[in-house]
N, C-alpha and C positions, 0 to 999 in steps of 0.2 A: 418260692420266695427265698432269696440269699439271706444268710444269718444277719449280714450289717443292715439290709433293708428291713427285716424284722424287728431288730433292735430298735431302730428308729422309729418305726410304726409303735412299737410298745412304748416308747418315751412319749410320742404324742398321745397315746391312750391313757398314759399314767398323768398326764398334765391336768391338774385340778383335783385329782383324787387324793385323799389322806390315808386311805387303806386300800389293800386289795389281797386276794388269795390266789393260790396258783391255779385254782379251777377257773378264776377269771381270764387267765392267760391262755389257758388249755382250750377253753370254748372259743374265746374271741379269735384266736390265731391257729386253731385247729392243729394243736401240737400235743404231744404227750407230755405226762408228768416228768418224765426224765428231762426232756427237752426244756420244759418250763423252769425248771430247776437251775439247769444250766444258763438259761437266759437270765434269770435274776442274778446269778453269780456275775454275768457278764455287765449287767446294768450297774451294779455295784462298783465293778471296776472302772466303769465309765464315769462314775461319780455321783450315781443316784444314791441319796441318803436314806438308807434303810434301817429300820429296828424291827426285829423279829418278835411277834407276839405269840408266846407259848399258850397252850391249853386247847380244849376241845375246839373252840372257834378262833384259834389264833390265825395269824396271817402276817402280813408285812405292813409296817406303818410307815408313811413317807414323811420325813421331818419337814414342817412348813418352810416355805420361802427358800428351801435349798435345793431345789431341783437344777441339775446341771443344764447349762445352755445346750439346745440342740446343736448337733454337729453336721455339718453339710460336706460331702466328699466332693472332689473336683468336678466331676460331671454335674453335680446338683448346683454347684456354684455357677457353672458355664450356663445352666438352663435359666438361673435366675437373672443374669444378666441379658441373655438373649430376650427374656420376656420382657425386661425393662427397656430394651431397644424400641418396642412398639409404642412406648408412652412418648418417644421423641416426636412422633407424628401429632400428638396432642397438645394443643395450646393449654387446655384445661382437662381435668379428670374428675370423676365423681368424689374422690377421696382428699382432694385438696392438697396433693403433693406433686411434686414437679420431678421430672426425670433427673435432672442434674442433682437435686438434694438426695434422692434415694441412691443415685449411682454413687455420690460421695461417701455415704454412709456404709454402703456395702463394701466399697473399697478400702475404707479404713478397717473395717471388721474383719475382712479376710485376708487382705494382702498389706496391711499397713501402709497404705499410700502408694503402692506399686503400680504407678500409671502407665508404665511401659508395656506390662503384661496386659493391661485392659485395652490399651490402644492397639495392640496386635490382635485381640481377640475381636474387637468391634470391627477392624478392618476385614476380618475374615468372613463375617456374616452381616449382610444387610437386608433390612426389609423394606420392600417397595409398597407404595399405596398412596391414596390420596390424603395430603395432610388435613388437618382442621382448618377450616376456611375463615370461621368466624370465632370471636371470643365468647365464651360462654360462662361467666363467673358464677352462675347460680347452681351448677352441677351438684356441688357439695351439699346445698341445701335440698334439692331434690332428692339426691340419695338419702339423706337423713329422714325426709317425709315418708319414702318408700319404706324403709326399714321399720319406722315407728308407726306406720299405718295411720298416717295424718291425712286430713282433708285441707287442702291450701286454696289460696285465692291469688289471682293475679290478673293482669291485663295482657291481651294478646293482640299482636299487629302483624299479620302478614299481608292482608289486603284492605282490611278495615279493622279498627280497634274496637275490641270487645272485652268485657270482664269475665272471667271465667271462675268457677268453684270446682276444683278437681282433685280427685284422689290419685296421685301418680301411683303407677304400678310397675313400670319397666322403662329403662334408659338403653338405648342403642345408639351406636355410631355407624353412619352409613354415608359413603360419598362426600366426606368432608364436613358433615353436620351431625350435632347430636340431636336426637329426637326423644320425646318423652311420650309414651303410652300411658294413658290415664283415663279414669271413669269420670265422665262430665255429670255432676250431681242433677243439674238442670235437665239435661237430655236423657239422663239415665242411659247412657251408652257410652262405649269406648270411643276415644278419638286419639289421634296421634298428633302431636304438637312439636314444632321446630323450637328447640330451646332457646335459641338466640332471638326469637320473637316473643319470649315470655318475659315480663317486666313487673316489678313491684311485688315479688312473691312474698307472701305471710301465711302463717297458720291460722286456721279457724278453730272455733270450738266444737265444730260439727264432728260427730263420731263417726270414725271411718270403718270400713270392713276389714276382716282380716285378708291376708294375701291368699289364703286358701279360698275364700269366699269370692274374691276377686278373679282368681283363675276360672272358678265355676261359671261366674257371670260372663267373662269373655267367651267360654266355650258356649254358653247358651245363646249369646249374641251372633257368634259365627253361624250357628245351626239355624236360627231365625232369619238371618238377613243375607247370608251368602247362598242364595237361592239359584244364580245364574252360573250353570257349569259351562266350561270352555275347554276347548281341545285344539292346540295348534301343533301343526306338524312342521319340522324343520329338516334341513339338509344336515347331514351328520358332521358338515365343518362348523356348525354353530355350537357343538357340544361343550368346548370350552367356555366360550362366552355366556352360555346359558347358565353354567354353573357359577360363574363369576357374578351375574348380575340378578339373577332369581331372588325373589324374596322367601321368606321362611315358609310361607302358605302356598307356595307354588312348588309343584312336583315335576321333575324330569324324568321321563319314563323313556326307556330303550327297548324296543322290540325288534330283534334281528336287525334289519338295516334302517329301522324307522326311529327317529327321535322326536318325541312329543313334550310339550309343556301342557299340564293339566291342574285344574282346580276349580275353586268356585268364587265368585264375587258376588258383592251387593250391586243392585241396579245403578246406584250413583257412583260406582267405581268403574264403570265401563270406559270412560274417557280415559281414566289413568291407566288402565291395561292397554288400550289402543297407542297411547303416547308410548308407553314401556316398549311395544313390539317395534316401534320405528328404527331402533337401533339395530335391529338384526337384517334389516334390508332384503336382499334377494335370497337369503337362506331360508326365508319363510316359503313354505310350499302349500300350505291348507289352513284355513282359519275356520273354526265353528264356535259359536253358533253365527247364523247369518247376520244379526244385529252388531256382533263384535267386527265381522269382515266389514260391515258397512262403514263403521266407525273408523276403522283403519284405513281403507280406501279413500275416506274423506280427508284423513289427516295427510296422505300422500298427495292427494290433488291440491290441497292448499300449499303444500311444500313446493310443488312444481308450477303453480301459478305464476309466481314472479319470473319464471323463466319461459313462460309460453310466447311464441312468436305469432305476430299478425298473420 
């Protein structure tokens, strides 16, 4: 690690601390005592306000509310702006902050309003992808419920309206929509909800699980319900699309000249997987098990039916 990078990491490490010893830096960053002494001197030169505490148990005291602001070098600033460009695709975010507002603040902080530099940089790199297709103003409330481990109630309407009591666990964005994975308290099982179909969200008095407990419950559910194993063989030309479209619990496996998609699903997810495979057309060479192959071929038959001739 370069010295400049290590000093930045040390500043982050010291945030929130009131005292520290050389041994803390030596152990945390795997450096010698001599290097730790030099680093402390460099941190002082950067503006870290230190008072030396003498004696057997002495060390360094950091004066309260006087930590120097973090310094970002040129490449780190580029990285921040490039990451922010991803927010341009999202109408809403879980943090209730817009791209334009963050862009303006960072520009003023780093370049005192030098918009010409930023316009050049934003022209140089562009992120392509499906933009957010529907407004989802409840993301901030969902994010708050996740980190506070709250159970919430809401009405949910995709095909018919139902009332739900759910502890949200995870938010993800896919193909233009925000989804929430949550633990349904009535069904005692995890379900995935389209966030734009959730309305009237409100916290309940019910005690929620910790995030660690939810992670364990999700793993247990997968073991108990995802009992149907599948194996689909593809032409090698499907490799790029497979990696782009696969879900996290799907495994892409390459064996010499063979490309396969493998995993396990619950019985009630068979139709979903058969629909998912339609996008790969003639690149599919083999489908197992038979029940999945039958569901897939039935989908193909229904697609061709309107074009059948007498």
